[in-house]
N, C-alpha and C positions, 0 to 999 in steps of 0.2 A: 490399448491405452497406456500400459505401463512398460512397454518395451524399452523406452529410453531410461527407465529407472532400474533396470535389472543389472545391478553391479553390487559387489559385496558391501555390507554395512561397514562404515568407517569405525576405527577404534573409538570407543567412547570414554569419556572422562570417568574416573573411578566413582565420582559422586553422582553420576548421571544414570538413571535407570534405563533399562531397555525400552520401556514405554516412552520415556522422555526423548530418547534418541530417535525413535521412529516417528514420534509426533513432530519433532523439528524437521525431519527429512520430508515428510508428507506435506507439512505446512509450507516449506520452502518451494516444493514442486508445484503446489496449487497457486501460491502467490505469484510465482514467476511464470505461470502459464504452461509449465511442463505437463501438468495434468489439466486438460482443457476445461473451461467452464461448462457445466452441464453433464460432465462425464459421470457415469455410474461407478460407484465404488464397490469393488468386489473384495470382500474380506478374504476368501481363499486365495485370490490372486495376490493381494497385498502380503498376506502371510507367507506365501511362497517366495515372493520377490525379496522380502526383507529377512527371510529365515527366522520368523518370529511366531510364537504361539498366538492363538486367537485372543487369549485374555489380555495381555499387554496391548495388542492391536486394538481391541475394542475400547480400551481405556483411552488410547490416543485418538480414536475416531470420535469418542464422546467429547473430548476436549476441543477438537476441531469444529464440532457442531456448536459448542459454546462460543467459539469465535466467529460463528456464522459463515465459515468457509465451506461447511458441509450442511446440507439440509436433508431432512427425511421426507421422502415422497411416499404416500400410501400405496401399498402393494408393489412398490418398486425397490425401496431401500434408500440408502444414502447416495446423494449425488453432490458433485461440486456445485457451489452456488453459481447461478447465472442470473444476475439482476436484469430486469427489463429496463428499457429506457426511462420510464417514469420512476421506477425504484431508484435508479442510479442518480437521477436528477434530485430526488428527495434526499439521498445521502449527501450529495454535494451542497444542497441547501443547508443541511445541518452543519456540515463542515464550515461553510461560509460564515455562519453565525458564531459557532463556538470557537473556531480558530481565530476569528477576528477578535473575540473577547480575550482569548489567550494572549494575543499580541499586545493588546492594551495593558493587560496585567503584567506581561513580561517587561514592558517598557518601564513600569513602576518598580519591579521587583528583582530583575536580573542584576547580578553584580557586574562590575567592570570586567572581572576575570571570566565570568560566564559569557559575556558579549565577545571578548577576545577569542575564547574557545570556539564560539559559533562562527567567527570569521575564519578560523583555521579549518572548520568543517567545510565551508564554501571553497577554501583553497584546495582541499582534497577533491571536492566535486569537480573543480575546474581541470584537474590533472587526469581525471578518469578517461580511459581510452574511448569508451563509447560516447562520452560527452564531446570529446575532441573531434570525433568523427561525425557528430551531429545526429547520431542514430538512437540516442537514449540518454536518460538522466541517471545519475548515481543511484544504485538500488539498495545499498546496505541499510539495515534498520537500526533502531535504537539511537545510540549516541552519535551515529554518523548521519542521521536523518535530520535535516534542517527543521522540519515541522515538529518532529518529536522533541527536539531540544527546546524549541520555543514553548511548547505545551508544558514541558517540565519546568521551564523557567517562570511560568505564570504563577506557580506556587499555590494552586487550587487543587486539592486532592480529588474532589468530585469531578472536575473537568479532566484531570489526568486519567482517572479511572475510565471515563467515557471514551476519550480520544486515544489514549495510549494502551487501553485494555480491551474493552469489549469490541470497539470498532476498528482498532488499529490495523490488523492484518487484512481485513476486508477492504479498507481504504487503500492500503499499500497495493493490494492486488490490482485495483483499477487505476491507481496512479502509474504503476509500471506498465499496464496494458496500453495506456494512452500517451505515455511519455515519448514514444518514438514518432509521434506525429511530426511531419517536416516543420522545422524552425522552432518547434515548441521547447526543446531542451534549452537552447540559448535564451529564448524569451523568459522562460521560467527562472533561469539563473540570474538574469538581470533583475527580475522582479524580487527574487530573494534578497539581493544586495540592497535594493531600495527599502525593503521591509526592515532589514537589519540596521540600516542607517537611521531609520526613524526610531527604532528601539534604542540605539546608542545615543540618540539625541533626547531620549526620554519623552518623546512625543507620542503618547499612547493613542491619541485620537487619530493621528496620521498612520501609525503602525496598524491600527485596526482597519482603517479604510483601505490601505494597500493590500493587506492580507485578504480582505473580502474581494477586492478587485482581482487579485491573483487567483483565488479559487473560482471566482466568477468566470475568468478567462478559460480555465480548465473545463468548467461546466459548458461553456459555449463550444469548446472544442469537441466535447462529447456529443453535443446536439448536432454539430456539423457531420460528425462521423455517422450518426444514425440516419441523418438526412441523405448523405451520399450513398449509404448502404441501401436505403429504400429506393433511391433513384436508379441504382444499378440493377436492383431486382426487378423494377418496373420497366426498364428499358430493354426492348427486344435485342437479341444478338445482332451485331452489325450496325447498330445505331450508336450515336454518341451525343 
């Protein structure tokens, strides 16, 4: 499971603890799919891979559980989260509602400079090599994430805590997983621009509607993925 991760730990910032460093490394590997959903987490293997003692490692694992990237399975131990189709649809229903609200508030509260910075974020996305090739959408987090910036711009601390804290990395994991669907990167980019235009026009009602439609389109994309997978499983070899 961890063969692809077996390389030396990078130099860490003086202010960063060893536990923080390994936490960020494992978090990135899970979110990007380098450690597959459902994989069993072996503490001895991780400790050997990262050259870290069990204490700091367990602290990092505990934090990843708090982000819902790892789950404890009785008599098995920690595994990478693997949401069922129903659980994933529920997560996207939550996003549809809360991020729609965030857009409406952002249209009221984002400054002109905030909006200009968000346009620059989309310019960065457009220049990304994977996006240009049509095989994925820009994957950086935080201030380089269109959704993150809008949620921050909503100016609601409870909303920010929910969407940029507790659920953020879990949502990113599945956004990245499904972003490579054919045609979806460019469709999503166009939808982002329409949402931003509505925010810039201070049309909160339209911004909310467009974000809900945007996430709804992603939800339908996920449903099609599961339907196609089920069809392939049910179809005998040699049939089409």
